[in-house]
C-alpha positions in Angstrom: 173.4 -25.7 60.2 173.0 -22.0 59.6 175.7 -21.0 62.1 178.3 -23.3 60.5 177.6 -21.9 57.1 177.9 -18.4 58.4 181.2 -19.2 60.1 182.6 -20.5 56.8 181.5 -17.3 55.1 183.2 -15.2 57.8 186.4 -17.2 57.2 186.2 -16.5 53.5 185.5 -12.8 54.2 188.8 -12.6 56.2 190.7 -14.5 53.4 189.4 -12.1 50.8 190.3 -9.1 53.0 193.8 -10.3 53.1 194.0 -11.1 49.4 192.9 -7.6 48.4 195.9 -6.0 49.9 198.3 -8.5 48.2 200.6 -6.8 45.8 200.0 -9.5 43.1 196.3 -8.9 43.2 196.7 -5.1 43.2 198.6 -5.4 39.9 195.9 -7.5 38.3 192.9 -5.2 37.9 190.5 -7.9 36.8 191.3 -10.1 39.8 191.1 -7.1 42.1 187.7 -6.0 40.9 186.4 -9.6 41.3 187.7 -9.9 44.8 186.5 -6.4 45.8 183.0 -7.4 44.6 183.1 -10.6 46.6 184.4 -8.8 49.7 181.5 -6.3 49.5 178.9 -9.1 49.1 180.3 -11.2 51.9 180.6 -8.1 54.1 176.8 -7.6 54.0 176.3 -11.2 55.2 179.0 -11.0 57.9 177.4 -7.8 59.2 174.1 -9.6 59.7 175.9 -12.6 61.2 177.4 -10.4 63.9 174.0 -9.0 64.7 172.6 -12.6 64.8 175.3 -13.8 67.2 174.6 -10.9 69.6 170.9 -11.6 69.4 171.5 -15.3 70.3 173.7 -14.3 73.2 171.0 -11.9 74.5 168.4 -14.6 74.1 170.5 -17.2 76.0 171.0 -14.6 78.7 167.3 -13.9 79.1 166.5 -17.6 79.2 169.1 -18.0 81.9 167.5 -15.2 84.0 164.1 -16.9 83.6 165.5 -20.2 84.8 167.3 -18.8 87.9 165.3 -15.8 88.9 162.7 -16.3 91.7 161.3 -12.8 91.7 158.0 -12.9 89.7 158.4 -9.3 88.4 161.9 -10.1 87.0 160.6 -13.4 85.5 157.8 -11.5 83.7 160.3 -9.0 82.3 162.5 -11.9 81.1 159.5 -13.5 79.4 158.7 -10.3 77.5 162.4 -9.9 76.5 162.4 -13.5 75.3 159.3 -13.1 73.2 160.7 -9.9 71.6 164.0 -11.5 70.9 162.4 -14.6 69.4 160.5 -12.4 66.9 163.7 -10.5 66.0 165.5 -13.9 65.6 162.9 -15.0 63.0 163.3 -11.8 61.1 167.0 -11.8 61.0 167.2 -15.5 60.1 164.9 -14.8 57.1 167.0 -11.9 56.0 170.2 -14.1 56.3 168.6 -16.9 54.3 167.7 -14.3 51.6 171.3 -13.2 51.5 172.6 -16.7 51.3 170.5 -17.5 48.1 173.1 -18.2 45.3 173.2 -15.2 43.0 172.7 -15.5 39.3 176.3 -15.0 37.9 174.8 -12.8 35.2 173.2 -10.3 37.7 176.1 -7.9 37.5 176.1 -7.8 33.7 174.9 -5.0 31.4 172.0 -5.9 29.1 170.7 -5.6 25.6 167.0 -4.9 25.7 164.8 -5.5 22.7 161.2 -4.1 22.5 158.9 -5.1 19.6 155.4 -4.2 18.7 153.0 -7.1 18.8 149.3 -7.4 18.2 147.3 -4.2 17.9 148.5 -2.5 14.7 149.6 1.1 15.0 148.7 1.2 18.7 151.1 -1.6 19.4 153.9 0.4 17.9 153.0 3.5 20.0 152.9 1.2 23.1 156.4 -0.1 22.3 157.5 3.5 22.3 155.9 4.0 25.7 157.8 1.0 27.1 161.0 2.3 25.6 160.6 5.6 27.3 159.7 3.9 30.6 162.9 1.9 30.6 164.9 4.9 29.5 163.6 6.9 32.4 164.2 4.1 34.9 167.8 3.8 33.6 168.3 7.6 34.1 166.9 7.4 37.6 169.2 4.4 38.4 172.2 6.4 37.1 172.7 3.8 34.3 174.0 4.5 30.8 171.4 4.0 28.2 172.2 3.8 24.4 169.9 3.0 21.5 171.5 0.4 19.2 169.0 0.1 16.4 165.4 0.8 15.7 162.6 0.7 13.1 159.9 3.3 13.5 156.2 2.5 13.0 154.0 4.5 10.6 151.9 6.2 13.3 154.6 6.9 15.9 156.5 4.6 18.2 158.5 1.6 17.0 158.1 -1.7 15.2 161.3 -2.6 17.0 163.9 -0.8 19.1 167.0 -2.4 20.6 169.1 -0.6 23.3 171.9 -1.4 25.7 171.9 -0.5 29.4 175.1 -0.4 31.4 175.5 0.0 35.2 175.4 -1.8 38.5 173.4 -5.0 38.6 171.4 -4.1 35.5 170.5 -7.7 34.5 169.8 -8.6 38.1 167.0 -6.0 38.1 165.8 -6.1 34.5 165.8 -9.9 33.9 162.2 -10.0 35.1 161.0 -7.8 32.2 161.2 -10.4 29.5 157.7 -11.4 28.2 154.6 -9.9 26.7 153.4 -6.6 28.0 149.7 -5.7 27.3 148.1 -2.3 27.2 144.3 -1.5 27.5 143.4 2.0 26.5 141.5 4.2 23.9 143.8 4.8 21.0 144.1 8.3 19.6 142.7 7.0 16.3 139.5 5.5 18.0 136.5 7.7 17.1 133.9 5.8 19.2 135.8 5.8 22.5 136.3 2.1 22.7 139.1 0.6 24.7 141.5 -1.5 22.6 144.0 -4.1 23.8 147.5 -4.1 22.2 150.7 -5.8 23.1 154.5 -5.5 22.8 157.2 -8.0 23.7 160.3 -7.3 25.7 163.5 -9.4 25.9 166.3 -8.5 28.3 169.6 -10.3 27.4 172.8 -10.3 29.5 175.6 -8.7 27.5 178.3 -11.3 26.6 182.0 -10.9 27.1 184.3 -12.2 24.4 185.7 -14.9 26.7 182.2 -16.3 27.3 181.2 -17.2 23.8 183.2 -19.0 21.1 182.4 -16.5 18.2 184.3 -17.2 15.0 184.2 -14.1 12.8 184.5 -16.4 9.8 180.9 -17.6 10.7 179.6 -14.0 10.2 178.6 -12.6 6.9 178.7 -8.8 6.8 176.6 -6.9 4.3 176.5 -3.1 3.9 173.7 -1.0 2.4 172.4 2.5 2.3 170.3 3.6 5.3 166.7 4.0 4.5 165.7 5.7 7.8 166.0 9.2 9.2 169.5 10.7 9.5 170.0 13.2 6.7 171.5 13.0 3.2 174.9 11.8 4.2 173.4 8.7 5.9 171.1 7.8 3.0 173.8 8.1 0.3 176.6 6.1 1.9 176.9 2.4 2.6 177.0 3.0 6.4 174.2 0.5 7.4 175.4 -3.0 8.4 173.7 -6.4 8.4 175.4 -9.3 10.2 174.3 -12.9 9.6 175.5 -15.6 11.9 175.6 -18.5 9.4 175.5 -21.5 11.9 172.3 -20.2 13.6 170.8 -18.0 11.0 170.5 -15.0 13.4 170.4 -11.7 11.5 171.1 -8.3 13.1 170.9 -5.0 11.2 172.0 -1.5 12.4 171.7 1.7 10.4 171.4 4.5 12.9 174.9 5.8 12.9 176.6 7.7 10.0 179.7 5.6 10.6 179.8 2.0 9.3 182.2 1.0 12.0 179.9 2.2 14.8 176.9 0.4 13.2 179.1 -2.8 13.0 180.0 -2.5 16.7 176.4 -2.0 17.7 175.2 -4.9 15.6 177.9 -7.2 16.9 176.9 -6.3 20.5 173.3 -7.5 19.8 174.5 -10.6 18.0 176.8 -11.6 20.9 174.0 -11.2 23.4 171.6 -13.4 21.3 174.3 -16.1 20.9 175.1 -15.9 24.6 171.5 -16.5 25.5 171.5 -19.7 23.3 174.6 -20.9 25.1 173.1 -20.3 28.5 170.0 -22.3 27.6 172.2 -25.2 26.4 174.1 -25.1 29.7 171.0 -25.1 31.8 169.5 -28.0 29.9 172.7 -30.0 30.1 172.9 -29.5 33.9 169.1 -30.0 34.3 169.1 -26.8 36.4 166.5 -24.7 34.5 164.1 -23.7 37.3 160.4 -23.5 36.7 159.8 -20.2 38.5 156.5 -18.4 38.6 158.5 -15.2 38.1 160.9 -16.3 35.3 159.6 -19.1 33.1 161.8 -18.2 30.2 158.7 -18.2 28.0 158.9 -15.1 25.9 155.3 -15.5 24.7 153.9 -15.4 28.3 151.7 -12.4 29.1 153.4 -10.9 32.2 151.9 -7.5 32.8 148.9 -5.4 31.9 148.8 -1.5 31.8 145.1 -0.5 32.1 144.8 3.3 31.3 141.0 3.8 32.1 141.6 2.5 35.6 145.1 3.9 36.0 146.2 0.3 37.0 149.2 -1.8 36.3 149.1 -5.5 37.2 151.9 -8.0 37.1 150.2 -11.4 36.6 153.1 -13.6 37.8 152.8 -12.4 41.4 149.3 -10.8 41.4 150.9 -7.4 42.1 148.7 -4.4 41.4 149.4 -0.7 41.7 147.2 2.3 40.7 150.1 4.6 39.9 150.2 4.0 36.1 151.4 7.6 35.2 154.4 7.2 37.6 155.1 3.7 36.3 155.2 4.9 32.7 157.6 7.7 33.8 160.1 5.0 34.9 159.0 4.4 38.6 159.1 0.6 38.2 161.5 -0.1 41.1 158.7 -1.4 43.4 157.5 -3.9 40.8 161.0 -5.1 40.2 161.7 -5.5 43.9 158.4 -7.4 44.4 159.4 -9.8 41.6 162.9 -10.3 43.1 161.4 -11.2 46.5 159.0 -13.6 44.9 161.8 -15.2 42.9 163.9 -15.6 46.1 160.9 -17.1 47.9 160.7 -19.7 45.1 164.3 -20.5 45.5 163.9 -20.9 49.3 160.9 -23.3 48.8 162.9 -25.4 46.4 165.6 -25.8 49.0 168.4 -24.2 47.0 170.1 -23.1 50.3 
């Protein structure tokens, strides 16, 4: 029953409130941060629960008036009050159910986001650059830290590939819906006859892995150094600052050459490698538990076309939830919050239908 579940949550809320002030917890920053996060999350549910209890009491009171009152005018007022409270009850119950949906443990993680040009030649590379700027602007508006890890420029502008890290509050929780194929329809600058072309770029958002989460043996990694061939000046191109890491058991290869320091390039490459290995481990765990959910929002299929950006019509359509907006310039300037929120709500609706509560 909903009330029973909410009572248990309230009890846990009080337990955590007591634990946070414990001297042993205060001396352990990792434990303190974890409990503080739990306290904050539970507090949101408890606040809604208190509103819910008051509403139920008001509803019982109005029903009691209707039962005992003999004056027709007062009975009519009681009926109106009951109808209004019943509607409010449905709204708050739905809100509480949304809050009770189990959170993805990775939602609070930072991410590594990889953008690669797909079909469409030079235009695909330019579009990959447009997506990169869109995410960079969204990160800035969200007060997140955005850092480019490695990139390969395309010949006509944009990128063949660009990998970045984004750090902040609930980055993966918002950005996890971006993985998939993004398609653009527009007239390229090189098109002389004014024809609309279709190009594509792929996006992968990976949760950043902590050292304790993956069993990474550095003996399994082959490190190669080479001279950078990209932009950066003479000092970059004449020193062995570029780093290539090969994870021998999986064959995953990551290169980074954007920094003048070999150590910085190594750190960036290692961050990407860890994220890719962590993703493999997550998939293994999901398959072992049989818990991989076939959601219309997140199928896990990187080859799936998820969104179209139509420039002639100024339209952006997310195909997973049939969401369309005609604010393309704003979207490309990083105003993607509405799309991400619509995807989150659709994902939660899937979970509710599947009875995960």
